[in-house]
N, C-alpha and C positions, 0 to 999 in steps of 0.2 A: 488591729487588723491591717494588713497591707493594702495598698491601693490596687484596684483592679483597673487594668487598661481597657479602654473602650475601643471597639472596632467599628468602623463605618459599616453600614449595611452591605455596601458593595464588596468590601474586603471579606466580610463574613460569608457572603454567598460564594465568592471565589474560592475560599478555603473549603467550603462544603462541596462545591463542584469538583475541586481537585481531589478531594478524598474519595468521592464517588467514582471518579474515572480511574479504574484500575489499569495500570500499565500492562501492556501485552507482554507475555513471557517471550523469551528468546525463541522458543520452539514455535510459538504462534506466528511470530514475525518471519521466521525462516520458512514456515509452511506457506505463508502468503507470498513470499518472494519466489518460492519454488513453483507455486501455481501460476504466478505471472510469467515466469520463464517458460513453463510448459506451454502456456497459451501462445507466447511469442514463437516458440519452436514450431507449434502446429501451424501458425500463420505463415511462417517462412517456408515450411515444407510445401504447403498448398501453393504458395506463390511460385516456388521452384518448379513444381509439377505443371502449373499452368504455362510457365515460360518454356519448359521443355516440350510441351505438346504443340506449341506454335510452330508452323512450318518455317523453316529457315529460308531466307531469300536466296535465290540462285546466285552463285558467284560468277562474276564475269570472266 
């Protein structure tokens, strides 16, 4: 029989954790990015509306 290589406990746990952590699909990442951009757009619109409502200082 061939020799079996032994892993340290830490390496074995890391391999198990890596296998459990399923990578996100491209679509899921894209959805997250789109949601973040939508939130940023909403924030910027609200800020613009607040700025437009402020009375402008009289010009001299």
